C-alpha positions in Angstrom: 0.0 0.0 0.0 1.5 3.4 -1.0 2.0 6.2 1.4 2.9 6.4 5.0 0.7 6.5 8.2 -0.6 9.9 9.1 0.5 11.2 12.5 -2.4 11.9 15.0 -2.7 12.6 18.7 -2.5 8.8 19.2 1.2 8.9 18.4 3.4 9.3 21.5 6.3 11.7 20.9 9.4 12.3 23.0 13.0 13.5 23.0 15.8 11.0 23.5 15.9 11.7 27.2 12.2 11.0 28.0 10.8 14.5 27.6 7.2 14.4 26.3 6.3 16.3 23.1 3.0 18.1 22.7 1.9 19.8 19.5 1.3 23.5 19.6 -1.2 24.8 19.0 -3.4 21.9 20.2 -6.6 21.2 18.3 -9.5 21.8 20.7 -12.1 19.0 20.9 -15.0 19.7 18.6 -12.9 21.6 16.1 -13.8 20.6 12.5 -11.1 19.1 10.4 -9.5 15.8 9.5 -9.8 13.2 12.2 -8.7 9.5 12.3 -10.3 7.2 14.9 -11.9 10.4 16.4 -8.4 11.9 16.9 -7.2 15.1 15.2 -4.4 14.7 12.7 -1.1 16.6 13.2 -0.2 19.1 10.6 3.0 21.1 10.1 2.9 22.0 13.8 5.8 22.6 16.2 6.1 20.5 19.3 7.1 21.7 22.7 9.0 19.3 24.9 8.6 19.1 28.7 10.6 17.0 31.1 13.8 16.6 29.1 16.5 14.8 31.3 19.5 16.1 29.2 20.6 18.8 31.6 20.7 16.3 34.5 22.6 13.8 32.4 25.3 16.4 31.6 25.3 18.0 35.2 23.7 21.1 33.8 26.3 21.6 31.1 23.8 21.2 28.2 20.4 22.9 27.7 17.2 20.8 27.6 15.4 19.7 24.4 12.8 22.5 24.0 11.1 22.1 20.6 10.9 19.9 17.5 9.0 20.0 14.2 7.9 17.1 12.0 9.3 17.8 8.5 8.0 14.8 6.6 4.6 16.1 5.3 2.0 15.0 2.9 2.1 16.7 -0.5 -1.5 15.7 -1.4 -3.7 15.8 1.8 -4.3 18.9 3.9 -6.3 20.0 7.0 -7.0 23.7 7.6 -4.8 24.3 4.6 -1.8 22.7 6.2 -0.1 19.5 5.0 -0.6 16.4 7.3 2.5 15.1 9.2 3.5 11.6 8.1 5.2 8.9 10.3 8.9 9.9 9.8 11.3 7.5 8.2 14.2 9.1 10.2 13.7 10.9 13.5 13.4 14.7 13.4 15.8 16.7 15.6 15.2 18.5 18.9 16.1 22.2 19.2 18.5 23.4 20.5 20.3 20.1 21.2 20.0 18.5 17.7 19.3 15.1 19.2 16.6 12.8 17.9 12.9 13.4 18.5 11.1 10.1 18.6 7.6 9.7 17.0 6.2 6.3 18.1 3.8 4.5 15.7 0.1 5.3 16.2 -2.7 4.5 13.9 -1.7 2.5 10.8 -5.0 2.4 8.8 -4.9 5.8 7.1 -2.0 6.6 4.8 -1.1 9.6 2.7 1.4 10.7 0.1 
């Protein structure tokens, strides 16, 4: 089957140090738009990361992972005029550390190009 799974709020996201990623701005419940399994899809949104353990691992010498952005986007399907995020083939990077941002698999039924 062509295409890759579309990222939704079912996908767990985190930095390499266990910090949890949340898309910004979040989609409020009841907002019209593309949904998969009753969950809003993720578009070209930025993620904020909370709880990164990197400073503790480096005794405070390094900053925490703060943000990330999914860069692998659909070229054919949009929601609110924005391309949908696709399950990345390689992990995006966290800012400012440049370390991997992990997007765990979520739904696998809906795919896009």
